[in-house]
N, CA, C and O atoms as a Tinker XYZ file with bonds, in Angstrom:
   540  protein
     1  N     78.104000  104.513000  108.251000    73     2
     2  CA    79.778000  103.908000  108.775000    64     1     3
     3  C     80.593000  103.250000  106.873000    63     2     4     5
     4  O     81.721000  102.780000  106.720000    81     3
     5  N     79.953000  103.385000  106.211000    73     3     6
     6  CA    80.367000  103.292000  104.950000    64     5     7
     7  C     81.209000  105.054000  104.074000    63     6     8     9
     8  O     82.214000  105.296000  103.405000    81     7
     9  N     80.190000  105.750000  104.563000    73     7    10
    10  CA    80.720000  106.725000  104.035000    64     9    11
    11  C     82.450000  107.636000  105.161000    63    10    12    13
    12  O     83.249000  108.549000  104.950000    81    11
    13  N     82.282000  107.006000  105.856000    73    11    14
    14  CA    83.465000  107.325000  107.049000    64    13    15
    15  C     84.291000  106.307000  106.591000    63    14    16    17
    16  O     85.437000  106.755000  106.555000    81    15
    17  N     84.257000  105.170000  106.231000    73    15    18
    18  CA    85.223000  104.172000  105.723000    64    17    19
    19  C     85.517000  104.487000  104.051000    63    18    20    21
    20  O     86.477000  103.877000  103.579000    81    19
    21  N     84.958000  105.156000  103.374000    73    19    22
    22  CA    85.193000  105.698000  101.688000    64    21    23
    23  C     85.938000  106.784000  102.250000    63    22    24    25
    24  O     87.134000  106.787000  101.958000    81    23
    25  N     85.564000  107.612000  102.909000    73    23    26
    26  CA    86.589000  108.692000  103.328000    64    25    27
    27  C     87.842000  108.087000  103.397000    63    26    28    29
    28  O     88.546000  108.226000  102.396000    81    27
    29  N     88.648000  106.948000  105.066000    73    27    30
    30  CA    89.449000  106.735000  104.929000    64    29    31
    31  C     90.155000  106.151000  104.069000    63    30    32    33
    32  O     91.374000  106.321000  104.082000    81    31
    33  N     89.452000  105.203000  102.977000    73    31    34
    34  CA    90.046000  104.804000  102.094000    64    33    35
    35  C     90.495000  105.529000  100.999000    63    34    36    37
    36  O     91.459000  105.077000  100.381000    81    35
    37  N     89.951000  106.627000  100.620000    73    35    38
    38  CA    90.410000  107.619000   99.850000    64    37    39
    39  C     91.526000  108.403000  100.288000    63    38    40    41
    40  O     92.424000  108.649000   99.482000    81    39
    41  N     91.584000  108.834000  101.494000    73    39    42
    42  CA    92.713000  109.159000  102.408000    64    41    43
    43  C     93.948000  108.504000  102.088000    63    42    44    45
    44  O     94.875000  109.208000  101.689000    81    43
    45  N     94.130000  107.055000  102.218000    73    43    46
    46  CA    94.604000  105.988000  102.190000    64    45    47
    47  C     95.837000  106.075000  100.978000    63    46    48    49
    48  O     97.067000  106.024000  100.967000    81    47
    49  N     94.620000  106.256000   99.864000    73    47    50
    50  CA    94.798000  106.085000   98.582000    64    49    51
    51  C     95.418000  107.516000   98.181000    63    50    52    53
    52  O     96.374000  107.399000   97.413000    81    51
    53  N     95.097000  108.813000   98.521000    73    51    54
    54  CA    95.738000  109.954000   98.015000    64    53    55
    55  C     97.116000  109.995000   99.049000    63    54    56    57
    56  O     98.030000  110.766000   98.756000    81    55
    57  N     97.196000  109.308000  100.017000    73    55    58
    58  CA    98.985000  109.499000  100.500000    64    57    59
    59  C     99.345000  108.387000   99.964000    63    58    60    61
    60  O     99.978000  107.803000  100.843000    81    59
    61  N     99.324000  107.963000   99.346000    73    59    62
    62  CA   100.145000  106.540000   98.173000    64    61    63
    63  C    100.059000  107.848000   96.904000    63    62    64    65
    64  O    100.840000  108.798000   96.848000    81    63
    65  N     99.381000  107.696000   96.345000    73    63    66
    66  CA    99.343000  108.562000   95.303000    64    65    67
    67  C    100.687000  109.618000   94.737000    63    66    68    69
    68  O    101.554000  109.499000   93.871000    81    67
    69  N    100.182000  111.065000   96.101000    73    67    70
    70  CA   100.975000  112.014000   95.921000    64    69    71
    71  C    102.131000  111.993000   96.818000    63    70    72    73
    72  O    102.076000  111.468000   97.930000    81    71
    73  N    103.175000  112.559000   96.350000    73    71    74
    74  CA   104.570000  111.999000   96.776000    64    73    75
    75  C    104.802000  113.556000   97.300000    63    74    76    77
    76  O    105.719000  113.587000   98.121000    81    75
    77  N    104.160000  114.979000   97.020000    73    75    78
    78  CA   104.720000  115.554000   97.743000    64    77    79
    79  C    103.937000  116.062000   99.051000    63    78    80    81
    80  O    103.872000  117.137000   99.649000    81    79
    81  N    103.428000  114.912000   99.199000    73    79    82
    82  CA   102.456000  115.168000  101.060000    64    81    83
    83  C    103.719000  114.445000  101.953000    63    82    84    85
    84  O    104.070000  113.273000  101.818000    81    83
    85  N    104.102000  115.081000  102.562000    73    83    86
    86  CA   105.015000  115.142000  103.755000    64    85    87
    87  C    106.021000  114.227000  103.510000    63    86    88    89
    88  O    106.159000  114.222000  102.287000    81    87
    89  N    107.061000  113.187000  104.183000    73    87    90
    90  CA   107.835000  112.264000  104.031000    64    89    91
    91  C    107.701000  110.814000  103.557000    63    90    92    93
    92  O    106.893000  110.293000  104.326000    81    91
    93  N    108.088000  109.972000  102.710000    73    91    94
    94  CA   107.449000  108.930000  102.636000    64    93    95
    95  C    106.816000  107.960000  103.826000    63    94    96    97
    96  O    105.804000  107.259000  103.786000    81    95
    97  N    107.778000  108.169000  104.907000    73    95    98
    98  CA   107.627000  107.638000  106.540000    64    97    99
    99  C    105.921000  108.140000  106.815000    63    98   100   101
   100  O    104.821000  107.591000  106.753000    81    99
   101  N    106.387000  109.341000  107.108000    73    99   102
   102  CA   105.229000  110.084000  107.348000    64   101   103
   103  C    103.695000  109.450000  106.725000    63   102   104   105
   104  O    102.647000  109.355000  107.365000    81   103
   105  N    103.927000  109.068000  105.314000    73   103   106
   106  CA   102.692000  109.058000  104.355000    64   105   107
   107  C    102.395000  107.510000  104.788000    63   106   108   109
   108  O    101.477000  107.105000  105.500000    81   107
   109  N    103.528000  106.692000  104.097000    73   107   110
   110  CA   102.994000  105.626000  104.721000    64   109   111
   111  C    102.593000  105.297000  105.991000    63   110   112   113
   112  O    101.890000  104.289000  106.053000    81   111
   113  N    102.932000  106.072000  107.413000    73   111   114
   114  CA   102.244000  105.961000  108.101000    64   113   115
   115  C    101.020000  105.897000  108.638000    63   114   116   117
   116  O    100.528000  105.118000  109.454000    81   115
   117  N    100.419000  107.219000  107.826000    73   115   118
   118  CA    99.271000  107.753000  107.901000    64   117   119
   119  C     97.967000  106.763000  107.117000    63   118   120   121
   120  O     96.811000  106.488000  107.438000    81   119
   121  N     99.048000  106.348000  105.685000    73   119   122
   122  CA    98.183000  105.031000  104.647000    64   121   123
   123  C     97.419000  104.505000  105.997000    63   122   124   125
   124  O     96.347000  104.830000  106.507000    81   123
   125  N     98.739000  103.260000  106.470000    73   123   126
   126  CA    98.370000  102.407000  107.427000    64   125   127
   127  C     97.182000  103.012000  108.634000    63   126   128   129
   128  O     96.123000  102.408000  108.803000    81   127
   129  N     97.411000  103.842000  109.152000    73   127   130
   130  CA    96.175000  104.011000  109.889000    64   129   131
   131  C     94.880000  104.218000  109.399000    63   130   132   133
   132  O     93.843000  103.814000  109.924000    81   131
   133  N     95.045000  105.201000  107.836000    73   131   134
   134  CA    93.865000  105.075000  107.323000    64   133   135
   135  C     93.008000  104.328000  106.902000    63   134   136   137
   136  O     91.789000  104.498000  106.894000    81   135
   137  N     93.982000  102.940000  106.308000    73   135   138
   138  CA    93.395000  101.945000  106.232000    64   137   139
   139  C     92.854000  100.759000  106.923000    63   138   140   141
   140  O     92.034000   99.924000  106.543000    81   139
   141  N     93.669000  100.913000  108.301000    73   139   142
   142  CA    93.121000  100.177000  109.489000    64   141   143
   143  C     91.855000  100.752000  110.002000    63   142   144   145
   144  O     91.092000  100.034000  110.647000    81   143
   145  N     91.572000  102.006000  109.761000    73   143   146
   146  CA    90.398000  102.637000  110.250000    64   145   147
   147  C     89.154000  102.446000  109.169000    63   146   148   149
   148  O     87.976000  102.625000  109.477000    81   147
   149  N     89.626000  102.042000  107.813000    73   147   150
   150  CA    88.964000  101.789000  106.760000    64   149   151
   151  C     88.298000  100.559000  107.142000    63   150   152   153
   152  O     87.085000  100.433000  107.310000    81   151
   153  N     89.189000   99.660000  107.267000    73   151   154
   154  CA    88.687000   98.210000  107.395000    64   153   155
   155  C     87.807000   97.737000  108.572000    63   154   156   157
   156  O     86.795000   97.048000  108.442000    81   155
   157  N     88.397000   98.265000  109.927000    73   155   158
   158  CA    87.625000   98.433000  110.880000    64   157   159
   159  C     85.624000   99.131000  110.718000    63   158   160   161
   160  O     84.529000   98.830000  111.192000    81   159
   161  N     85.965000   99.743000  110.143000    73   159   162
   162  CA    84.700000   99.998000  109.767000    64   161   163
   163  C     83.678000   99.382000  108.982000    63   162   164   165
   164  O     82.553000   99.150000  109.425000    81   163
   165  N     84.128000   99.058000  107.587000    73   163   166
   166  CA    83.799000   98.415000  106.697000    64   165   167
   167  C     82.948000   96.621000  107.690000    63   166   168   169
   168  O     81.847000   96.075000  107.635000    81   167
   169  N     84.368000   96.316000  108.520000    73   167   170
   170  CA    83.636000   95.032000  109.125000    64   169   171
   171  C     82.435000   95.180000  109.960000    63   170   172   173
   172  O     81.399000   94.520000  109.886000    81   171
   173  N     82.748000   96.239000  110.850000    73   171   174
   174  CA    81.318000   96.838000  111.983000    64   173   175
   175  C     80.097000   97.050000  110.800000    63   174   176   177
   176  O     79.022000   96.455000  110.874000    81   175
   177  N     80.512000   98.180000  109.485000    73   175   178
   178  CA    78.627000   98.046000  108.979000    64   177   179
   179  C     78.666000   96.371000  108.461000    63   178   180   181
   180  O     77.692000   95.794000  108.944000    81   179
   181  N     79.309000   95.676000  107.824000    73   179   182
   182  CA    78.826000   94.592000  107.553000    64   181   183
   183  C     77.743000   93.690000  108.780000    63   182   184   185
   184  O     76.677000   93.082000  108.872000    81   183
   185  N     78.767000   94.085000  109.452000    73   183   186
   186  CA    78.109000   93.444000  110.642000    64   185   187
   187  C     76.486000   93.821000  111.232000    63   186   188   189
   188  O     75.564000   93.306000  111.865000    81   187
   189  N     76.819000   94.944000  110.620000    73   187   190
   190  CA    75.443000   96.010000  111.242000    64   189   191
   191  C     74.656000   95.869000  109.874000    63   190   192   193
   192  O     73.721000   96.665000  109.777000    81   191
   193  N     74.794000   95.241000  109.077000    73   191   194
   194  CA    73.704000   94.811000  107.671000    64   193   195
   195  C     73.625000   93.116000  108.326000    63   194   196   197
   196  O     73.205000   92.562000  107.311000    81   195
   197  N     73.729000   92.288000  109.090000    73   195   198
   198  CA    73.857000   90.881000  109.679000    64   197   199
   199  C     72.389000   90.939000  111.011000    63   198   200   201
   200  O     71.426000   90.192000  111.186000    81   199
   201  N     72.882000   92.260000  111.757000    73   199   202
   202  CA    72.380000   92.345000  112.894000    64   201   203
   203  C     72.704000   93.901000  113.738000    63   202   204   205
   204  O     73.496000   93.973000  114.678000    81   203
   205  N     72.055000   94.889000  113.285000    73   203   206
   206  CA    72.573000   96.180000  114.174000    64   205   207
   207  C     72.979000   95.624000  115.839000    63   206   208   209
   208  O     74.159000   95.675000  116.186000    81   207
   209  N     72.282000   95.284000  116.470000    73   207   210
   210  CA    72.761000   94.887000  117.824000    64   209   211
   211  C     74.326000   94.218000  117.740000    63   210   212   213
   212  O     75.104000   94.475000  118.659000    81   211
   213  N     74.717000   93.443000  116.729000    73   211   214
   214  CA    76.182000   92.622000  116.467000    64   213   215
   215  C     77.399000   93.556000  117.078000    63   214   216   217
   216  O     78.347000   93.297000  117.821000    81   215
   217  N     76.836000   95.033000  116.279000    73   215   218
   218  CA    78.104000   95.742000  116.325000    64   217   219
   219  C     78.272000   96.002000  117.545000    63   218   220   221
   220  O     78.888000   97.058000  117.398000    81   219
   221  N     78.195000   95.842000  118.819000    73   219   222
   222  CA    77.938000   96.208000  120.588000    64   221   223
   223  C     78.679000   95.107000  120.951000    63   222   224   225
   224  O     78.200000   93.974000  121.003000    81   223
   225  N     79.909000   95.401000  121.224000    73   223   226
   226  CA    80.596000   94.471000  122.525000    64   225   227
   227  C     79.254000   93.145000  123.084000    63   226   228   229
   228  O     79.003000   92.036000  122.613000    81   227
   229  N     78.780000   93.731000  123.987000    73   227   230
   230  CA    77.852000   93.207000  124.463000    64   229   231
   231  C     76.378000   93.835000  124.492000    63   230   232   233
   232  O     75.918000   94.701000  125.237000    81   231
   233  N     75.781000   93.118000  123.434000    73   231   234
   234  CA    74.588000   93.161000  122.465000    64   233   235
   235  C     73.577000   93.765000  123.118000    63   234   236   237
   236  O     73.088000   94.726000  122.524000    81   235
   237  N     73.012000   93.418000  124.413000    73   235   238
   238  CA    72.205000   93.801000  125.287000    64   237   239
   239  C     72.279000   95.320000  125.510000    63   238   240   241
   240  O     71.271000   95.868000  125.955000    81   239
   241  N     73.539000   96.166000  125.205000    73   239   242
   242  CA    73.445000   97.864000  125.305000    64   241   243
   243  C     73.327000   98.515000  124.364000    63   242   244   245
   244  O     73.244000   99.729000  124.550000    81   243
   245  N     73.260000   97.901000  122.725000    73   243   246
   246  CA    72.529000   98.211000  121.811000    64   245   247
   247  C     71.166000   99.027000  122.264000    63   246   248   249
   248  O     70.377000   98.678000  123.142000    81   247
   249  N     71.099000  100.220000  121.424000    73   247   250
   250  CA    72.160000  101.005000  120.551000    64   249   251
   251  C     72.923000  102.525000  121.330000    63   250   252   253
   252  O     73.188000  103.647000  120.900000    81   251
   253  N     73.089000  101.792000  122.752000    73   251   254
   254  CA    74.092000  102.963000  123.222000    64   253   255
   255  C     75.055000  103.308000  122.543000    63   254   256   257
   256  O     75.686000  102.635000  121.728000    81   255
   257  N     75.225000  104.567000  122.913000    73   255   258
   258  CA    76.833000  105.308000  122.065000    64   257   259
   259  C     77.903000  105.401000  123.241000    63   258   260   261
   260  O     79.031000  105.842000  123.023000    81   259
   261  N     77.520000  104.991000  124.421000    73   259   262
   262  CA    78.301000  105.097000  125.794000    64   261   263
   263  C     78.728000  103.796000  125.402000    63   262   264   265
   264  O     79.951000  103.879000  125.297000    81   263
   265  N     78.368000  102.656000  125.135000    73   263   266
   266  CA    78.670000  101.169000  125.194000    64   265   267
   267  C     79.815000  100.838000  124.010000    63   266   268   269
   268  O     79.951000  101.362000  122.904000    81   267
   269  N     80.461000   99.943000  124.554000    73   267   270
   270  CA    82.267000   99.567000  123.337000    64   269   271
   271  C     81.472000   98.946000  122.135000    63   270   272   273
   272  O     80.606000   98.096000  122.344000    81   271
   273  N     81.759000   99.357000  120.957000    73   271   274
   274  CA    81.400000   98.128000  120.025000    64   273   275
   275  C     82.607000   97.279000  120.061000    63   274   276   277
   276  O     83.524000   97.286000  120.881000    81   275
   277  N     82.406000   96.445000  118.870000    73   275   278
   278  CA    82.912000   95.248000  118.883000    64   277   279
   279  C     84.952000   95.376000  118.544000    63   278   280   281
   280  O     85.466000   96.366000  118.025000    81   279
   281  N     85.435000   94.607000  118.826000    73   279   282
   282  CA    86.891000   95.027000  118.192000    64   281   283
   283  C     87.058000   94.157000  116.759000    63   282   284   285
   284  O     86.204000   93.292000  116.565000    81   283
   285  N     88.026000   94.321000  115.825000    73   283   286
   286  CA    88.258000   93.675000  115.134000    64   285   287
   287  C     88.393000   92.389000  114.552000    63   286   288   289
   288  O     88.220000   91.960000  113.412000    81   287
   289  N     88.756000   91.871000  115.654000    73   287   290
   290  CA    88.653000   90.233000  115.756000    64   289   291
   291  C     87.440000   89.853000  116.193000    63   290   292   293
   292  O     87.478000   88.626000  116.106000    81   291
   293  N     86.426000   90.152000  116.596000    73   291   294
   294  CA    85.013000   89.884000  116.905000    64   293   295
   295  C     84.292000   90.047000  116.146000    63   294   296   297
   296  O     83.436000   89.181000  115.963000    81   295
   297  N     84.317000   91.665000  115.072000    73   295   298
   298  CA    83.764000   91.412000  114.167000    64   297   299
   299  C     83.717000   90.208000  112.814000    63   298   300   301
   300  O     82.814000   89.941000  112.021000    81   299
   301  N     84.925000   89.728000  112.952000    73   299   302
   302  CA    85.592000   88.945000  112.198000    64   301   303
   303  C     84.987000   87.704000  112.438000    63   302   304   305
   304  O     84.428000   87.084000  111.532000    81   303
   305  N     85.065000   87.248000  113.720000    73   303   306
   306  CA    84.803000   85.864000  114.163000    64   305   307
   307  C     82.993000   86.203000  113.952000    63   306   308   309
   308  O     82.520000   85.364000  113.185000    81   307
   309  N     82.102000   87.053000  114.373000    73   307   310
   310  CA    80.756000   87.012000  114.071000    64   309   311
   311  C     80.271000   87.201000  113.229000    63   310   312   313
   312  O     79.042000   87.223000  113.298000    81   311
   313  N     80.870000   87.431000  112.037000    73   311   314
   314  CA    80.740000   87.767000  110.477000    64   313   315
   315  C     80.596000   86.321000  109.867000    63   314   316   317
   316  O     79.650000   85.824000  109.255000    81   315
   317  N     82.034000   85.704000  110.277000    73   315   318
   318  CA    81.928000   84.149000  110.339000    64   317   319
   319  C     81.160000   82.883000  110.600000    63   318   320   321
   320  O     80.910000   81.869000  109.947000    81   319
   321  N     80.838000   83.393000  111.984000    73   319   322
   322  CA    79.914000   82.173000  112.436000    64   321   323
   323  C     78.543000   82.733000  112.343000    63   322   324   325
   324  O     77.816000   81.895000  111.807000    81   323
   325  N     77.956000   83.723000  112.625000    73   323   326
   326  CA    76.396000   84.397000  112.308000    64   325   327
   327  C     76.026000   84.408000  111.178000    63   326   328   329
   328  O     75.042000   83.914000  110.627000    81   327
   329  N     77.514000   85.465000  110.551000    73   327   330
   330  CA    76.624000   86.449000  109.156000    64   329   331
   331  C     77.011000   85.447000  107.776000    63   330   332   333
   332  O     76.520000   85.625000  106.662000    81   331
   333  N     77.760000   84.627000  108.038000    73   331   334
   334  CA    77.941000   83.458000  106.373000    64   333   335
   335  C     78.816000   84.349000  105.723000    63   334   336   337
   336  O     78.956000   84.157000  104.516000    81   335
   337  N     79.395000   85.215000  106.205000    73   335   338
   338  CA    80.526000   85.980000  105.316000    64   337   339
   339  C     82.091000   85.151000  105.325000    63   338   340   341
   340  O     82.775000   84.742000  106.264000    81   339
   341  N     82.271000   85.120000  104.029000    73   339   342
   342  CA    83.563000   84.454000  103.986000    64   341   343
   343  C     84.754000   85.188000  104.230000    63   342   344   345
   344  O     84.741000   86.258000  103.621000    81   343
   345  N     85.830000   84.985000  104.939000    73   343   346
   346  CA    86.587000   85.935000  105.444000    64   345   347
   347  C     88.171000   84.718000  105.301000    63   346   348   349
   348  O     88.718000   84.222000  106.286000    81   347
   349  N     88.605000   84.488000  103.855000    73   347   350
   350  CA    89.767000   83.488000  104.227000    64   349   351
   351  C     91.014000   83.659000  105.577000    63   350   352   353
   352  O     91.165000   84.599000  106.358000    81   351
   353  N     91.587000   82.685000  105.490000    73   351   354
   354  CA    93.014000   82.459000  106.722000    64   353   355
   355  C     93.810000   84.090000  106.172000    63   354   356   357
   356  O     94.103000   85.018000  106.926000    81   355
   357  N     93.993000   84.044000  104.828000    73   355   358
   358  CA    94.969000   85.057000  104.288000    64   357   359
   359  C     94.785000   86.210000  104.766000    63   358   360   361
   360  O     95.680000   86.871000  105.293000    81   359
   361  N     93.053000   86.747000  104.573000    73   359   362
   362  CA    92.802000   87.735000  104.450000    64   361   363
   363  C     92.542000   88.035000  106.410000    63   362   364   365
   364  O     92.429000   89.137000  106.947000    81   363
   365  N     92.516000   86.885000  106.988000    73   363   366
   366  CA    92.704000   87.156000  108.520000    64   365   367
   367  C     93.848000   87.834000  108.808000    63   366   368   369
   368  O     93.958000   88.894000  109.424000    81   367
   369  N     95.091000   86.829000  108.091000    73   367   370
   370  CA    96.564000   87.036000  108.497000    64   369   371
   371  C     96.623000   88.754000  108.319000    63   370   372   373
   372  O     96.759000   89.583000  109.219000    81   371
   373  N     96.474000   88.987000  106.859000    73   371   374
   374  CA    96.662000   90.624000  106.574000    64   373   375
   375  C     95.927000   91.176000  107.589000    63   374   376   377
   376  O     96.695000   91.869000  108.257000    81   375
   377  N     95.135000   91.200000  107.904000    73   375   378
   378  CA    94.251000   92.150000  108.772000    64   377   379
   379  C     94.723000   92.346000  110.401000    63   378   380   381
   380  O     94.589000   93.220000  111.257000    81   379
   381  N     95.276000   91.170000  110.318000    73   379   382
   382  CA    96.062000   90.846000  112.033000    64   381   383
   383  C     97.056000   91.657000  111.837000    63   382   384   385
   384  O     97.070000   92.584000  112.646000    81   383
   385  N     98.115000   91.664000  110.869000    73   383   386
   386  CA    99.538000   92.384000  110.336000    64   385   387
   387  C     99.186000   94.163000  110.650000    63   386   388   389
   388  O     99.941000   94.959000  111.209000    81   387
   389  N     98.122000   94.369000  110.218000    73   387   390
   390  CA    97.524000   95.807000  109.623000    64   389   391
   391  C     97.634000   96.461000  110.937000    63   390   392   393
   392  O     98.327000   97.423000  111.268000    81   391
   393  N     96.230000   95.242000  112.101000    73   391   394
   394  CA    96.636000   95.680000  113.767000    64   393   395
   395  C     97.473000   96.342000  114.354000    63   394   396   397
   396  O     97.631000   97.506000  114.721000    81   395
   397  N     98.184000   95.036000  114.395000    73   395   398
   398  CA    99.411000   95.448000  114.723000    64   397   399
   399  C    100.809000   96.071000  114.176000    63   398   400   401
   400  O    101.833000   95.980000  114.852000    81   399
   401  N    100.780000   96.797000  112.735000    73   399   402
   402  CA   101.066000   97.742000  112.613000    64   401   403
   403  C    100.630000   98.587000  113.116000    63   402   404   405
   404  O    101.390000   99.121000  113.923000    81   403
   405  N     99.152000   99.243000  112.969000    73   403   406
   406  CA    98.739000  100.351000  113.590000    64   405   407
   407  C     98.940000  100.144000  115.031000    63   406   408   409
   408  O     99.198000  101.209000  115.592000    81   407
   409  N     98.910000   99.180000  115.779000    73   407   410
   410  CA    99.074000   99.564000  117.229000    64   409   411
   411  C    100.296000   99.841000  117.560000    63   410   412   413
   412  O    100.352000  100.579000  118.544000    81   411
   413  N    101.330000   99.530000  117.110000    73   411   414
   414  CA   103.275000   99.880000  116.900000    64   413   415
   415  C    102.931000  101.544000  116.305000    63   414   416   417
   416  O    103.864000  102.250000  116.688000    81   415
   417  N    102.038000  102.272000  115.609000    73   415   418
   418  CA   102.397000  103.354000  115.113000    64   417   419
   419  C    101.529000  103.825000  116.126000    63   418   420   421
   420  O    102.018000  104.831000  116.641000    81   419
   421  N    100.277000  103.462000  116.698000    73   419   422
   422  CA    99.700000  104.547000  117.755000    64   421   423
   423  C    100.368000  104.471000  119.266000    63   422   424   425
   424  O    100.200000  105.415000  120.038000    81   423
   425  N    101.135000  103.303000  119.656000    73   423   426
   426  CA   101.096000  102.847000  120.756000    64   425   427
   427  C    102.350000  102.669000  121.039000    63   426   428   429
   428  O    102.391000  102.448000  122.250000    81   427
   429  N    103.718000  102.633000  120.465000    73   427   430
   430  CA   104.974000  102.323000  120.486000    64   429   431
   431  C    105.669000  103.140000  119.295000    63   430   432   433
   432  O    105.628000  104.347000  119.056000    81   431
   433  N    106.235000  102.230000  118.711000    73   431   434
   434  CA   107.628000  102.771000  118.012000    64   433   435
   435  C    107.482000  102.215000  116.941000    63   434   436   437
   436  O    108.073000  101.140000  117.045000    81   435
   437  N    106.770000  102.355000  115.352000    73   435   438
   438  CA   107.197000  101.626000  114.227000    64   437   439
   439  C    108.252000  101.982000  113.013000    63   438   440   441
   440  O    108.447000  102.964000  112.297000    81   439
   441  N    108.925000  100.462000  113.176000    73   439   442
   442  CA   109.676000  100.547000  112.328000    64   441   443
   443  C    109.852000   99.779000  110.637000    63   442   444   445
   444  O    110.386000   98.687000  110.440000    81   443
   445  N    109.497000  100.311000  110.004000    73   443   446
   446  CA   109.388000   99.042000  108.930000    64   445   447
   447  C    110.280000   99.595000  107.586000    63   446   448   449
   448  O    110.945000  100.623000  107.455000    81   447
   449  N    109.962000   98.284000  106.489000    73   447   450
   450  CA   110.535000   99.146000  105.532000    64   449   451
   451  C    109.589000   99.659000  104.422000    63   450   452   453
   452  O    108.409000   99.325000  104.529000    81   451
   453  N    109.967000  100.461000  103.320000    73   451   454
   454  CA   108.957000  100.720000  102.440000    64   453   455
   455  C    108.127000   99.668000  101.821000    63   454   456   457
   456  O    106.903000   99.725000  101.939000    81   455
   457  N    108.793000   98.557000  101.065000    73   455   458
   458  CA   108.277000   97.673000  100.463000    64   457   459
   459  C    106.780000   96.675000  101.717000    63   458   460   461
   460  O    105.591000   96.438000  101.508000    81   459
   461  N    107.606000   96.409000  102.797000    73   459   462
   462  CA   106.764000   95.931000  103.525000    64   461   463
   463  C    105.329000   96.518000  104.321000    63   462   464   465
   464  O    104.408000   95.928000  104.885000    81   463
   465  N    105.730000   98.495000  103.981000    73   463   466
   466  CA   104.432000   99.220000  104.460000    64   465   467
   467  C    103.262000   99.208000  103.365000    63   466   468   469
   468  O    102.058000   99.388000  103.548000    81   467
   469  N    104.019000   98.921000  102.068000    73   467   470
   470  CA   103.078000   99.230000  100.920000    64   469   471
   471  C    102.470000   97.941000  100.808000    63   470   472   473
   472  O    101.401000   97.805000  100.212000    81   471
   473  N    103.306000   96.614000  101.545000    73   471   474
   474  CA   102.240000   95.547000  101.335000    64   473   475
   475  C    100.976000   95.536000  102.418000    63   474   476   477
   476  O     99.775000   95.322000  102.258000    81   475
   477  N    101.780000   95.865000  103.597000    73   475   478
   478  CA   100.298000   95.978000  104.113000    64   477   479
   479  C     99.392000   97.061000  103.952000    63   478   480   481
   480  O     98.636000   97.026000  104.923000    81   479
   481  N     99.106000   97.975000  103.226000    73   479   482
   482  CA    98.483000   98.933000  103.028000    64   481   483
   483  C     97.841000   98.366000  101.437000    63   482   484   485
   484  O     96.672000   98.650000  101.173000    81   483
   485  N     98.636000   97.604000  100.477000    73   483   486
   486  CA    97.908000   97.124000   99.549000    64   485   487
   487  C     97.558000   95.746000   99.984000    63   486   488   489
   488  O     97.428000   95.023000   98.996000    81   487
   489  N     97.419000   95.307000  100.770000    73   487   490
   490  CA    96.301000   93.675000  101.282000    64   489   491
   491  C     94.990000   94.738000  101.757000    63   490   492   493
   492  O     93.973000   95.000000  101.114000    81   491
   493  N     95.324000   95.135000  102.839000    73   491   494
   494  CA    94.216000   96.036000  103.068000    64   493   495
   495  C     93.122000   96.515000  102.512000    63   494   496   497
   496  O     91.913000   96.360000  102.688000    81   495
   497  N     94.085000   97.399000  101.494000    73   495   498
   498  CA    92.685000   98.245000  100.527000    64   497   499
   499  C     92.324000   96.957000   99.121000    63   498   500   501
   500  O     91.496000   97.346000   98.297000    81   499
   501  N     92.734000   95.982000   98.966000    73   499   502
   502  CA    92.408000   95.306000   98.688000    64   501   503
   503  C     91.359000   94.198000   99.032000    63   502   504   505
   504  O     90.745000   93.544000   98.189000    81   503
   505  N     91.210000   94.051000  100.708000    73   503   506
   506  CA    89.990000   93.486000  100.860000    64   505   507
   507  C     89.080000   94.509000  101.492000    63   506   508   509
   508  O     87.962000   94.191000  101.898000    81   507
   509  N     89.628000   95.930000  101.589000    73   507   510
   510  CA    88.415000   96.952000  101.795000    64   509   511
   511  C     87.437000   97.061000  100.436000    63   510   512   513
   512  O     86.229000   97.266000  100.545000    81   511
   513  N     88.039000   96.913000   99.276000    73   511   514
   514  CA    87.515000   96.352000   98.172000    64   513   515
   515  C     86.569000   95.610000   97.953000    63   514   516   517
   516  O     85.515000   95.864000   97.370000    81   515
   517  N     87.097000   94.198000   98.645000    73   515   518
   518  CA    86.235000   92.893000   98.478000    64   517   519
   519  C     85.347000   93.244000   99.988000    63   518   520   521
   520  O     84.959000   92.144000  100.382000    81   519
   521  N     84.965000   94.138000  100.798000    73   519   522
   522  CA    83.848000   94.349000  101.625000    64   521   523
   523  C     82.831000   94.933000  100.822000    63   522   524   525
   524  O     81.729000   94.469000  100.530000    81   523
   525  N     83.579000   96.483000  100.367000    73   523   526
   526  CA    82.993000   97.121000   99.277000    64   525   527
   527  C     81.629000   96.709000   98.993000    63   526   528   529
   528  O     80.559000   97.103000   99.455000    81   527
   529  N     82.018000   95.501000   97.808000    73   527   530
   530  CA    81.507000   94.683000   96.783000    64   529   531
   531  C     80.441000   93.641000   97.519000    63   530   532   533
   532  O     79.692000   93.113000   96.697000    81   531
   533  N     80.194000   93.193000   99.042000    73   531   534
   534  CA    79.537000   92.869000   99.453000    64   533   535
   535  C     78.287000   93.362000   99.762000    63   534   536   537
   536  O     77.331000   92.600000   99.912000    81   535
   537  N     78.169000   94.907000   99.905000    73   535   538
   538  CA    77.851000   95.822000  100.668000    64   537   539
   539  C     76.148000   96.148000   99.435000    63   538   540
   540  O     75.347000   97.040000   99.713000    81   539
């Protein structure tokens, strides 16, 4: 999971750094998607380190690849309650904003300012680096 998370993290950074990749809107949209993917995988990796079964929504279905894995919210809850991982209320708020934005991009319509998009991505990348330091 860490390798996939790092790929997504690298992709998000690339999109922010290289202005010649599509329009600003497209680059920011894809950077948000990659950032959200990175965070989700890092949370699950951290949960895996606590106990691999905790990555599954229904732990009795571990290790079935056909069973659903936890949501980001469940991963955070399990990490805080069972894993002893400190996740600040500010981090939770930022992760929720990232997930809400990702959902809008994937399922609805996404309209935002460049400043807001960069803030969301910056917060996500900061949290990703924090999680990577824990591993």
